[in-house]
C-alpha positions as CSV (number, residue, x, y, z in Angstrom):
1,M,-9.7,-14.0,-37.0
2,I,-8.5,-11.8,-33.9
3,A,-11.1,-10.2,-32.1
4,L,-10.3,-6.6,-31.2
5,D,-10.6,-5.2,-27.8
6,P,-13.2,-2.9,-27.5
7,S,-11.1,0.1,-26.1
8,T,-9.1,0.0,-28.7
9,K,-11.4,0.3,-31.8
10,K,-11.9,4.3,-31.5
11,R,-8.7,5.9,-30.3
12,P,-9.0,9.9,-29.1
13,E,-6.4,12.3,-30.6
14,F,-5.5,13.5,-27.1
15,I,-6.0,12.4,-23.5
16,N,-7.3,14.9,-20.6
17,V,-5.7,14.1,-17.4
18,R,-6.7,15.5,-14.0
19,V,-4.2,15.5,-11.4
20,R,-4.5,16.2,-7.4
21,R,-1.6,18.1,-6.8
22,Q,0.0,19.4,-3.4
23,D,3.2,21.7,-3.4
24,A,4.8,20.5,0.1
25,P,3.3,19.0,3.5
26,G,0.3,20.4,5.1
27,E,-0.5,22.9,2.2
28,A,-3.9,23.2,0.3
29,P,-4.4,20.9,-2.2
30,Y,-5.7,21.4,-6.2
31,W,-6.8,20.4,-9.3
32,E,-4.6,20.7,-12.3
33,L,-5.4,19.4,-16.1
34,H,-2.9,18.5,-18.6
35,K,-3.4,17.5,-22.5
36,I,-1.3,15.0,-23.7
37,K,-1.2,12.9,-27.2
38,Y,-2.5,9.6,-27.5
39,E,0.1,6.5,-27.9
40,P,-1.8,3.3,-27.6
41,E,-0.6,0.5,-24.8
42,M,0.1,3.6,-22.5
43,N,0.3,2.7,-18.5
44,V,-0.3,6.1,-16.2
45,I,3.9,6.0,-15.2
46,S,4.0,7.0,-19.2
47,V,1.5,9.9,-19.2
48,L,3.2,11.0,-16.1
49,Q,6.3,11.3,-17.9
50,R,4.8,12.7,-21.1
51,I,3.2,15.4,-18.7
52,A,6.6,15.8,-17.3
53,A,8.4,16.6,-20.8
54,Q,6.2,18.9,-21.9
55,S,6.2,20.8,-18.5
56,T,2.6,22.7,-19.6
57,N,-0.8,22.4,-18.2
58,R,-3.9,22.4,-20.6
59,D,-3.8,25.8,-21.0
60,G,0.2,26.2,-22.1
61,K,1.0,27.2,-18.7
62,K,4.4,26.6,-17.3
63,V,4.2,24.2,-14.4
64,T,6.5,22.3,-12.3
65,P,6.5,18.7,-13.1
66,V,4.0,16.6,-11.5
67,A,6.3,14.3,-8.5
68,W,5.1,10.4,-8.2
69,D,7.1,7.5,-7.1
70,C,8.1,4.4,-8.5
71,G,10.6,1.7,-8.9
72,C,10.4,-1.2,-10.4
73,L,7.6,-0.8,-13.3
74,E,6.7,-4.6,-13.4
75,E,4.0,-4.4,-10.2
76,V,7.0,-5.9,-7.8
77,C,8.2,-2.7,-5.8
78,G,4.8,-1.8,-4.3
79,S,5.6,2.3,-4.9
80,C,3.7,3.5,-7.4
81,T,0.4,3.1,-5.4
82,M,-1.9,6.1,-6.4
83,V,-5.6,6.4,-6.1
84,I,-6.6,6.1,-10.2
85,N,-10.7,7.3,-11.6
86,G,-11.1,6.9,-7.9
87,R,-9.8,3.6,-7.5
88,V,-6.4,2.6,-5.3
89,R,-4.3,0.4,-8.0
90,Q,-0.9,0.4,-8.9
91,S,-0.1,3.1,-12.0
92,C,2.6,0.9,-13.6
93,S,-0.3,-1.7,-14.4
94,A,-2.9,0.3,-15.0
95,L,-3.3,0.5,-18.8
96,V,-4.4,3.7,-20.2
97,D,-6.9,2.3,-23.0
98,R,-8.8,0.2,-19.8
99,L,-9.4,3.5,-18.2
100,L,-10.3,5.5,-21.0
101,A,-13.1,2.7,-21.7
102,D,-14.2,3.1,-18.5
103,N,-14.0,6.9,-18.6
104,P,-13.3,8.4,-21.9
105,D,-13.4,11.8,-20.5
106,E,-10.3,11.9,-18.4
107,V,-7.9,10.1,-16.2
108,V,-7.8,11.4,-12.7
109,L,-5.1,11.1,-10.4
110,E,-5.0,11.4,-6.7
111,P,-2.2,10.4,-3.7
112,M,-3.2,8.2,-1.3
113,S,-6.0,9.3,1.0
114,K,-4.6,7.4,4.1
115,F,-0.9,9.2,4.3
116,P,0.4,12.5,4.9
117,V,1.1,14.0,1.3
118,V,4.8,14.8,0.4
119,R,4.2,17.1,-2.7
120,D,1.3,15.6,-5.3
121,L,0.9,12.1,-5.4
122,V,3.6,11.3,-3.5
123,V,2.8,10.2,0.5
124,D,4.8,9.4,3.1
125,R,4.6,5.5,4.1
126,A,6.5,5.7,7.1
127,R,3.3,4.4,9.2
128,L,2.8,1.4,6.9
129,F,6.5,0.2,7.6
130,Q,5.8,0.9,11.0
131,G,3.2,-1.4,11.2
132,L,5.2,-4.2,9.8
133,E,7.9,-3.6,12.7
134,R,5.0,-4.0,15.4
135,V,4.4,-7.4,14.3
136,K,8.2,-8.3,13.8
137,A,7.7,-9.3,10.3
138,W,10.6,-11.1,9.8
139,V,12.7,-14.1,10.3
140,P,15.1,-13.4,13.2
141,V,18.6,-14.7,13.0
142,D,21.8,-14.5,14.5
143,S,24.2,-14.4,12.4
144,Y,24.7,-14.7,8.8
145,Y,27.5,-17.9,9.5
146,N,26.3,-21.1,8.0
147,M,24.4,-22.6,10.5
148,G,23.0,-25.9,8.7
149,S,20.2,-26.7,7.0
150,G,16.7,-25.7,8.2
151,E,13.5,-27.4,9.2
152,R,11.7,-28.7,6.3
153,I,8.7,-27.1,5.1
154,L,5.6,-28.9,4.0
155,R,3.9,-28.5,1.3
156,E,0.6,-27.8,2.4
157,D,2.2,-24.9,4.3
158,Q,4.3,-23.8,1.1
159,E,1.3,-23.3,-0.9
160,R,-0.3,-21.3,2.5
161,N,2.5,-19.1,2.9
162,Y,3.5,-18.4,-0.8
163,P,0.2,-16.0,-1.2
164,L,1.1,-14.4,1.3
165,S,4.5,-13.8,0.7
166,Q,4.0,-11.5,-2.4
167,C,3.0,-8.7,0.0
168,M,4.9,-5.7,-1.4
169,S,3.6,-2.9,1.1
170,C,2.0,-1.2,-1.3
171,G,-0.9,0.1,0.7
172,C,-3.7,-0.9,-1.4
173,C,-5.2,-2.9,1.4
174,L,-4.7,0.1,4.1
175,E,-6.4,2.9,1.3
176,A,-9.8,1.0,1.3
177,C,-10.0,0.0,4.8
178,P,-12.0,2.4,6.7
179,Q,-10.8,1.5,10.2
180,Y,-7.3,2.5,8.5
181,T,-7.8,5.9,9.1
182,K,-5.1,8.8,8.3
183,I,-2.6,10.6,10.8
184,E,-1.1,13.7,9.8
185,L,1.1,15.7,12.7
186,T,2.5,18.8,12.2
187,Q,5.4,19.9,14.4
188,K,4.9,22.2,17.5
189,P,6.6,25.2,17.8
190,G,9.6,24.5,20.0
191,E,9.1,20.8,19.5
192,T,12.6,19.1,18.6
193,D,13.0,16.6,15.7
194,Q,13.0,13.9,18.1
195,E,10.5,15.0,20.1
196,F,8.0,15.3,17.0
197,E,9.3,12.0,15.9
198,A,8.8,10.3,19.1
199,R,5.2,11.7,19.1
200,K,4.3,10.4,15.6
201,Q,5.9,7.2,16.9
202,A,3.3,6.9,19.5
203,A,0.2,8.1,17.5
204,H,1.0,5.1,15.2
205,S,1.6,2.6,17.6
206,E,-2.1,3.2,18.8
207,A,-3.6,3.5,15.4
208,F,-5.1,0.2,13.4
209,V,-2.2,-1.8,12.5
210,G,-3.7,-2.8,9.0
211,P,-4.3,-6.1,7.2
212,H,-1.3,-6.1,5.7
213,A,0.5,-6.4,9.0
214,I,-2.0,-8.9,10.5
215,S,-1.7,-11.1,7.2
216,Q,2.3,-11.0,7.3
217,A,2.5,-12.1,11.0
218,M,0.5,-15.2,9.7
219,L,3.0,-15.5,7.1
220,F,5.9,-15.4,9.7
221,N,4.6,-17.5,12.9
222,N,3.9,-20.1,9.7
223,H,7.7,-20.3,8.7
224,P,9.8,-22.7,10.8
225,T,12.4,-19.9,11.9
226,G,9.8,-16.9,12.2
227,K,7.7,-19.1,14.4
228,S,10.5,-18.2,17.2
229,L,8.6,-15.1,17.8
230,A,4.7,-16.1,17.2
231,G,3.9,-15.3,20.9
232,E,5.1,-11.7,20.5
233,R,3.4,-11.2,17.4
234,L,0.3,-12.2,19.0
235,D,0.6,-10.3,21.9
236,A,1.3,-7.2,19.5
237,L,-2.4,-8.3,17.2
238,E,-4.0,-8.7,20.8
239,G,-2.5,-4.8,22.1
240,P,-4.1,-1.6,20.9
241,G,-4.7,-1.2,17.4
242,G,-4.8,-5.0,16.8
243,L,-7.0,-7.7,15.6
244,A,-9.5,-5.9,17.8
245,S,-9.7,-2.5,15.3
246,C,-10.9,-4.8,12.2
247,G,-14.1,-4.1,11.4
248,N,-14.4,-7.1,8.7
249,A,-15.3,-4.5,5.9
250,Q,-13.4,-7.1,3.6
251,N,-12.5,-3.8,1.4
252,C,-8.8,-5.2,1.5
253,V,-8.8,-8.4,0.0
254,A,-11.0,-6.7,-3.4
255,V,-7.9,-4.1,-3.8
256,C,-5.2,-5.9,-3.5
257,P,-3.6,-6.5,-6.7
258,K,-1.8,-9.8,-5.6
259,E,-4.7,-11.4,-4.9
260,I,-3.3,-12.0,-1.5
261,P,-6.2,-13.8,0.7
262,L,-6.2,-11.0,3.5
263,T,-9.5,-12.0,5.2
264,T,-8.4,-15.8,5.2
265,S,-5.2,-14.2,7.4
266,I,-7.6,-12.1,9.5
267,A,-9.6,-15.3,10.2
268,R,-6.6,-17.7,11.2
269,A,-5.3,-14.7,13.5
270,G,-8.5,-14.2,15.5
271,R,-8.5,-17.9,16.0
272,A,-4.8,-17.6,16.9
273,T,-4.4,-14.9,19.2
274,T,-7.8,-16.3,20.7
275,L,-5.7,-19.4,21.8
276,H,-2.9,-17.5,22.6
277,A,-4.6,-15.8,25.5
278,I,-6.3,-18.8,26.8
279,K,-3.0,-20.4,26.7
280,K,-1.8,-17.2,28.8
281,W,-4.6,-17.6,31.4
282,F,-3.9,-21.0,32.3
283,D,0.1,-20.1,32.6
284,K,-0.6,-17.6,34.8
């Protein structure tokens, strides 16, 4: 005998959806209510597709479709992150039946609060990727020519690196981190696009780099080729907005959809930066 999921025993006829919308960057947000017909095995992306198809709110008034980001639809690309029923998560893997089991009245959708809103549920995650640039989260290569076999990686290192390599830059850890605060600048009158971009870059470079970047720094410092930039990565983590800005709240590891051991990476980074600083002091 197959036991049924309790959430499927009483299925509603309709689903109430509350969406926090914003028409353009810097404009005031507002709430919009929608009502769609319930279907089994829906995820939040399916809900947004149904809302776009009917193009009316709960009162029957014509509205523009809600804007959102998505790509792979299988929790790999990380682009569909949003706050759903008060918790940051991937909308492609957020199943409506489970959401209704927690809150049968409605599904509430909001954009991430730590990034500037472009429109509705779409946010500008440029700062997230700049954090990866700050720690040089890549493997340096001189060319794409065949340079022969690389250094062998021990199984212990493989097992340590694999969980970190699953990071999809979704931003869940940043949304949950109390030290990662929102930076939203507006272009001043007479300021050129280049000047505005430089001012944003400067503000981002002083702010907390984020747990995702710290973890990726540890991943590439443990890579046989990537470790050639280990010193530069540790220098970045010792600088402004680096490891010292982490308050060890441990929210990041609690919300990571890939269950990456971010706090372990942060602890390893603390030891590595300490040894790096001592070594630099003796090398003077």
